[in-house]
C-alpha positions in Angstrom: 96.7 97.3 77.2 97.3 96.3 73.5 95.1 97.9 70.9 92.3 95.5 69.9 92.5 93.5 73.1 89.4 91.5 73.8 90.1 91.2 77.5 88.0 94.2 78.5 85.2 96.2 76.9 86.3 99.5 75.4 84.9 101.5 78.3 86.8 99.5 80.9 90.0 99.5 78.7 89.9 103.3 78.6 89.4 103.4 82.4 92.4 101.1 82.8 94.6 103.2 80.4 93.7 106.3 82.3 94.5 104.7 85.6 97.8 103.4 84.3 98.6 106.9 83.0 98.0 108.4 86.4 99.8 105.7 88.5 102.9 106.5 90.3 106.0 104.4 89.4 106.2 101.1 91.1 109.1 100.8 93.6 111.0 98.1 91.7 111.0 100.4 88.6 112.7 103.3 90.5 116.2 101.9 90.3 118.5 100.1 92.7 118.7 101.1 96.3 122.0 102.7 96.9 124.3 100.6 99.1 121.9 97.6 99.1 122.7 94.3 97.4 120.1 93.7 94.6 118.6 90.6 96.3 118.0 92.6 99.5 116.8 95.6 97.4 114.2 93.5 95.7 112.8 92.6 99.1 112.7 96.2 100.2 110.9 97.1 96.9 108.3 94.4 97.5 107.7 95.8 101.0 107.2 99.3 99.7 104.9 98.0 97.0 102.9 96.2 99.7 102.5 99.3 101.8 101.3 101.3 98.8 98.9 98.7 97.5 97.4 98.0 100.9 96.9 101.6 101.7 95.3 102.2 98.3 93.0 99.2 98.2 91.8 99.3 101.8 91.1 103.0 101.8 87.5 103.7 102.7 86.8 100.2 104.1 84.9 100.3 107.3 86.0 98.2 110.3 83.1 95.9 109.6 84.2 95.5 106.0 87.8 94.8 107.1 86.6 91.7 109.0 83.8 90.7 106.5 84.1 87.4 104.6 82.7 87.9 101.1 82.2 84.7 99.2 83.7 82.9 102.2 87.2 84.5 101.6 89.5 85.3 104.5 88.9 88.8 105.7 91.1 91.7 104.7 91.9 92.1 108.4 93.3 88.5 108.4 95.4 89.3 105.4 96.9 92.4 107.1 97.4 90.6 110.4 99.0 87.6 108.5 101.3 89.8 106.5 102.6 91.5 109.7 102.9 88.2 111.6 104.4 86.2 108.8 107.0 88.9 108.1 107.9 88.9 111.8 108.2 85.1 111.9 110.1 84.7 108.7 112.5 87.5 109.8 113.1 85.5 113.0 114.2 82.5 110.9 116.2 84.8 108.7 118.2 85.8 111.8 118.7 82.1 112.7 116.2 82.2 115.5 113.1 80.1 116.4 109.7 81.4 117.2 108.7 82.5 120.6 105.5 81.5 122.4 104.2 85.0 121.8 104.8 84.7 118.0 103.0 81.3 118.0 100.0 82.8 119.9 99.7 85.6 117.4 99.7 83.0 114.6 96.9 81.1 116.2 94.7 84.3 116.5 95.3 85.9 113.1 91.8 85.1 111.9 90.1 86.5 115.0 88.2 89.8 114.3 90.0 92.7 115.9 91.3 96.1 115.2 90.4 98.4 112.3 92.3 99.3 109.2 94.6 102.0 110.6 95.9 99.8 113.5 96.3 96.8 111.2 98.2 98.9 108.6 100.4 100.2 111.5 101.1 96.6 112.5 102.1 95.8 108.9 104.3 98.8 108.6 106.0 98.0 112.0 106.8 94.4 110.9 108.0 95.6 107.5 110.3 98.2 109.1 111.8 95.7 111.5 112.4 93.2 108.6 113.9 96.0 106.5 116.4 96.8 109.2 117.4 93.2 109.5 117.6 92.8 105.7 119.7 96.0 105.2 122.1 94.7 107.9 122.7 91.4 106.2 126.1 90.7 104.7 125.6 89.6 101.0 128.2 87.0 101.6 125.7 85.2 103.8 123.1 84.6 101.1 124.0 81.0 100.7 124.1 80.3 104.4 121.7 77.7 105.7 118.7 78.5 107.8 116.1 76.3 109.4 112.4 76.9 109.5 109.8 75.6 112.0 109.8 72.9 114.6 110.9 70.4 111.9 113.9 72.6 111.1 113.2 72.5 107.3 116.2 73.6 105.4 116.5 76.8 103.4 119.1 79.6 103.0 119.2 83.3 103.8 118.5 84.0 100.1 115.6 81.5 100.2 114.0 83.3 103.1 114.5 86.7 101.5 112.8 85.6 98.4 110.0 84.0 100.4 109.5 87.1 102.5 108.9 89.1 99.3 106.7 86.6 97.5 104.7 85.6 100.5 104.0 89.2 101.4 102.9 90.0 97.8 100.7 86.8 97.7 98.7 88.1 100.7 98.6 91.6 99.4 96.9 90.2 96.3 94.4 88.3 98.4 93.6 91.5 100.4 93.1 93.4 97.1 90.7 90.8 95.7 88.7 90.7 98.9 88.6 94.6 99.1 87.4 94.8 95.5 84.6 92.3 96.3 83.6 94.3 99.3 83.3 97.4 97.2 81.1 95.7 94.6 78.9 93.8 97.1 
């Protein structure tokens, strides 16, 4: 944080600087992934960052807290379940497929209270691993190939889906972090 910043009191600034000093390097700053096209590598880095952030920020939350709705926000459990489900669904589109009835059923029940932190993180990890395998297997020459999303067959490309996989995952990681922070202060 810049010296003289008015964004945080001195005490909080020192805490942030100490936290920053002790942080492990973020995946995207660890260099290119050998043998992986940079666009695909960025997705893989986003997935690793998601794993690390979710594990860190949900640590210590009880099952009750995982499904709590502070300030009316969607529960952390929903965010975890949605990350796993959306990665699975978007990866289906990435492969040129359409969603199955089972995938649609999962979508319709993402907000339902359910399993605890460990099982949900396991679901996220499994979805990310499957998507990583598909991403690694993509031929970079296919990045501009068209893909269709949803019943309306909305147009995108392989590259468009890859970028959306990364940004959508990170969007919901951020929402999970905010909710987890509120749970800790409440």
